[in-house]
N, C-alpha and C positions, 0 to 999 in steps of 0.2 A: 612707569613700567614701559617704557618706550624701546630701553636697550634690554632685549634680552637674545641678542644675539649669540651666546656663551650659553645660555639656558642648554639647549640639546647638549653642548660640549661636555658640559658639568655633568650632566645626568648622566651622559653614557660611561663616563670617567668613572663615575660613584658604583654604576651599574659592572662597568667591567671588571674592578677591585672587589666589589662584592663575590662577583661569580669566581673569581680565581681563588678567595678566601674560604669560599665553602664549598669549591667542586674543585675542577682543574681551567686549565688555560684557554683549552678549544672553545667553551661556551663564549667567553669573551671577544675570540674572533670572530664567532657566527655573530655576534650582536654588533661588535662593531661592523661588518659588511652590512647587515641588515639597515642599521640607521644609515650607515652612506651612500646605499642602493634608493632607499626611500627619498633622502636629501639630493640624489639627483633625478629620481623619477620626479620629483616637485620641482622639476627645473630651478635650483637653488646649487649650483657646483660650487660655487665659495662656503657654502655650508656642509657640503660633502666632504669635501677636503679639510674642512675644519673639525667636523665630526671624527673624520677617520685618522689623523692625525694626533687627537685628544685619546682617542683611542687605542692606537696603536702604542702610545708611547705612556699610557696608563696599562696597559698588558705587559711590556717587556718591566718596566719599574715591579709593579707586584709578581709576577712570575719570580724576579730574580729575589726579591725579596721573600716569597714563600719557599723557594730553594733554600735559604740559608736559614731559613727557622726552621726547615726538616731535621737537621745536622741537631744531633744529640749534645746535648750542654756533656761538661763532664763532671764527675761527682764531687768536685771542689770547685768554687766558681768565687771569682774574686772581682769585682766591680764597685758601684757608687749607687745609695738609691735614687732611682728617680722622684720619687714623690716620699713626703714622709710617713714612716711606720702607721699603719691602720688596722685600729682594731677589730676584728669581724664578730668576735666572742668575748666572754670571759677567757681569760688565758692564751686566747689563739691571737697571732697577727699575722698582718699580711704585708711583705716585703716586695715591693717591685724594685727588682735588682736589674743595673744596667751592666751589660756585660759587653766588651769587645768583641766585633764581627759578628753580634746579632742586632736582628733589625728590627727588634724592641725588646722592653724591659721582662726580663722574664720573673713571673708572678711565686713568688717562696713564702710559704705558711711556715708558721713557728708560734711550738707553745711556748709562753713565758708569762711572769708575773707582769712587767712594765717594759713597755718598749718605747713610749712617746715621747721619749727626749731622743729620739731617731731621726734627724731632718732627711731632707731631700739633701742628697750631695754627699750622705755619710758614706767614709771608703767601708766596704765589709766582705769578709771572707766566710763563706758559707761551706759544710759538707751538707749536700742535698740528693733523697733520691728521687727520682724523677721519673715521671709518667707523662702521657702524652695527651696533650690538650685538645678535649672534643671541641670548644666552642671556637669559632672561626675567630680569626685572627693571625698576628703575626707573630705570638710568644712562640710558638711551637710545643711548648710542654710547661709543664704546670710541678714544682717541687715541693716537700715538705725538708724541712731542715732539721736537722740532729744536731747541730751547733753555730755556734755563731759569732764572731772575733770583726768589734769593729773599731773604727779610729775619727777620730775628728775632722770635720770638714771642712777642708782646705779653702784658698781662697775665696770668690765670689758666693758658693756655697756656705763658706763658714760665717760670712759676713750677713747673708740672708737669715740664716738661723739665729746670729745673736738679735735682730732685727726683732725676731718672732718673741724670742726669749723675754727680751726688753719689752714689749708690747703687753706680753703674757702680765709679768711684774705689777707693770704699770697697771691693768686696768684689774688684777687683785688688789692693791693698794687704793686705788682713786676711784672705783665704781661701782658700785650695790650690786648683790647680787645675781639679780635678772639678767644686768647687764655684762655680767664679767666671761661668760662665752659667746656671748654674741659679738662684741668689739673686735677679738683677733678675727673670729670667724668673717665678719663683713667686711674687714680689712686685707686681711691676708691670707683667708681660707684656712685657717688654723684653727680647727673644732675642737683642739683637747682638753680646753676647760668647759665644753659644754656636757650638760649631765643626757643619757640614753631620753628621760624623757623628756629634754628640748628638744633635740632630737627628731624625736617622734613627731612632737607638735607642730615644728616646721616642714615635714614631710608631708602630714596629713590636713594644712594649709596653703600646700603647695608656694611654700615660702624657703622651699630647701636652695634654692639658687642665691638666695643672701647670702648665705655662709659659706659659700663655694666661690674660688675667682671665676666669675664669669663675662660675659661681652659686655652685660649690663655697667660692672664694674667698670671695665675700658671706658665706658662710652660717657658714664658721669664724670670721668677723670679728664676726659680728653675734653668732653664739652665745657666742663668749667674753665679751664684753662682758655678754650678758644674764646669762650664768653669773655672774660675777663678783662683780656688782650683787647678784643673790640670794645667792649665799654672804655677802656684806657684810649681808643681813637687810632688802634694802628692798625695799619694795612693789612688786608687779606692774606697776604703772603707770611707775614709775622703771624697772622692768628694760627695759620694753619701749623707755621713751624713752633707755636709754644704747643701746642696739640700735639705734634710729633713728638717735643720734647717731656710732655707732660707723660706720655707713655712710655718714652724710655726708661724715665725716673720709676713708674708704677712697676716696671717687669724690673728693673734693678732690685728695688724692694720686694718684691713678691717671690721673685726668683724666675727659673727659666724653664719650668714644668711641662711638661707637653700641655696641660689643660690649660696652663697659663698662657703659652706662644697658638692656641686655639683661639682662649678667648680676645688674644691682640688682636687676633686677625678678624674676627668675628665682631668685635667691639669697633673696630674701623670701620667696618661697614657700617655700626648704626651711626657713629659718628658724621659718616658720609648722610645719613638721613637726618640729624642735627642741624647740620650747615648747610642744607641745600644746594651742595655741589653742584655747579652746572657743567662741568668740565666729567663728572664722572657720577651716573647715576647709580643709587643703592642696590637696584637690581642686578646692574654691571657688576658694580665692585663683588657681592656675593658669588657672585658663579666665578670670577676671578679666582676671590679666595676659595673656594669648593675645590677648582682645578689646580691650584700652587700646593694647599694644603695635603691632596691626595697623593701628589706627585711626591710630596718631601716625607708623607708618612700613609702608604696605602693602607695600612691596620686600620686609620680612622673612618674607611668604610663600613665597616662591622662594629663601631663602638656607638653606642646609646647615646652617651655623650653628646658626640660628634652631633649624629640627628637632632639630637635635642635643639642644642646650639643654632642650627644651619635651618632648623624649622621655625624656631623662632624670630628668628632674626627676618626670614622670609615674609612671616607671617607679620611682621612689626611694618615692611617696607612695602607690602603686597596690600592687606587688609587693614591696617590702620587709616591710610587716607579716606578708603569708602566709608566706614566704620564714624570717622571722625565727623564728614559730610554731612550725614545721615542723624547724628545724635546732638551736633553741636545746637545749643541754644543762645541766643543772648540773654537769659536769664540764670543761666548755669555757669558756676566759675570755670573759667577755660583751663585752669591747671587739672581741675577735674574730671573736667569734661576730657581729655587729653592724657590724664592717667585712665582711665578706665576704659577709653579703646585701646589703649597700649597693652594693657593687662587681658582684654578682653581677646584681641589681633594673637595674643603671644598663645593664649590659653586653646585657642580654636586647632591650630596647626598640630601644637605638643600634645594637647589631651590623647588622640587616638594611639601615638608611639607610648606614651605614660601607661595606657591600657592595654598595649602590645606587651609593655616590658615589664608592668606589677601586677594586671590583673586588677586594679583599684584606680578609682579616679576621688579627686577632689571636688566637692561642690562649692566650696567656699574660699577656692582660689581666687579667683575674678574678684571677690568682697574683700578679701584679705590685702591684695596685692595692691587695689584701691587704697585700704585705709593706710598703708604704709608707706605710701610712693612719696608723698610729701619728706620723710624722714629719711629715707634713702641715701638720697644727696650730700644732705648733711653729714651725715655716719662716714660716708666714704672718705669726703674732703675730710673732715677735722682728724678723721680715724689715721689718715694717712700724713697728716702736720705730726699728729701724737706720737706714730709709730718713728719718726723720723728726731722726733725731740726724744724719745725714750733712751735713743743710745747716748744722747749727749748728757753731761752732767748739767745739775741745776735742778732738776725737777719739774723742768717748765710746759712738762708731757698734761702735767695736773691739769692745765687751764683749758686744753681741747676737751679733754676728756671729761671735763665736769661739764663742757657746755653741750657737748653732743650725748650725755648720760638722759637725759628729758626722752631725745631720740629711739634710744634702742629700748629706754622702758616703755616708750609706746608701742614696737614692734612684737618685744617678748609679750605684751599683755592682747596682743590682737591674737600673735598666732596659739598662747593657750587657750583664751575668752573662745575662740573659730575652733579649735581643735577639738574643745569640749560639748561642742552643738551636737543634736544627732542627725545621723545620717551625714557628718563632714565628711565622709568617704564611703563610696561604695563599691560595689564590684560592678565591674562593665566590661566588655569587649570593645575591639577596635573598631568595629561596624556598628554599634549602638553609640558610641562616640560620636561618629562622623554624622548618623542621620539627628541624633539631638542636636548638635554644635550647628550643624546646618542649617536647620529649621530656624533656631534661633538667630542666625547673620541673616535668614531670608527674612527674618519679623523685621528685624532691625532697620534694616535696607531698605523695605520696602512701605514704613511705615508712614511717609510722607505722601507717596501715591496711593495709599488706602485700598485702593479698588483689586489692587491683586491679594491682598491677603484678606482682604473681605470678601473674596470669594469664598475660602476656606473657613476663616474664623470671623462670621457677621458681628460680633461684637469688636474687634479691631479696628472697624472703620468708626465706632463712637469714640473710641479712644484716641485719634489722632486729628 
């Protein structure tokens, strides 16, 4: 945590973008001026210049994007799907249509019996009735489509759609019922084969991140390539090159959806923590990633997914080392200790956000993530191999799918079993979560010292 010089600039850029998206541009200038003035008053002229530049740049980019979003779209729009069609309710689908000259995809709702066959990159033309979007962001308008015309996704988008379809077909042919929806979900973020009950079980146990392309997927893929090259005995430059090549191949297979690109950036920061980079501290890399992502897409500042990704990465970078030092014991398997610390570190910082977003939190998420941790990497790596082989003739994809099925079966059983426990989820507010989790971390970090906790709970001194 020695490289935090970019943290004030990253936080300021986020605050500036959020202020413009929720209000107007002048509070952003006020926040920037106050931050720069405070840095100057504290005799940090370099920091004052940095935060002023970051705030000014973010203000200009976000204000221009917000002005473009305020223009009403035409009644008939032509564009491409930024993400696969998503089912909201029985017969109700959400399409995110990327239209030229718009700063963000337009959310369009359509009632149809089946649209799951529409992948990202599908050309669409829709007749839409628009209304102003009340939620903060760069969409500006939300629409309801009366008609929809679609085509075949071209180029790379068509290739990604073919890979997804091939892996779905291979999963239906070669793995059991409990794994069919999980394999495409964990590998490519394709949840079309999952039942509503399965999706709810993963939400209740805090495992829903497994079925979405997240920074964890990127970290697993790049770290696997890095470690394989290291085991072969090649040098550090080749190791980093192999990790980068694995990242490019992963993005090429999964697609270039905004969530995938966000996961690629935040996952790369996780890779820094894995390899222990001496040139770029993970905390420094995370701040740099936030600055770059917000300049590329200011609308991320108002998205829960972005906040959760950044918070989870920050928790792993900042809280994990302290938890690991406090909980590591010679008689405990190191892999189990690390998995527990990673899950707890991510939960500590994301649970208040989840409470604010959904009003409920999972009490079994740490246990669920620890139990499934050994199975995640094999599914991700073998699943990507199966996805690549599925588009080739010969049926060789059956081999990695058979090998990974015990892991997906285990993940499924953990999710279902823990979701059925009493009080698996409880209603909670952000403040309640902060207090409870803060106390848990305090107890864990002071167990070895004993005295600090013993003053509050006498029995704690007998447990240490």
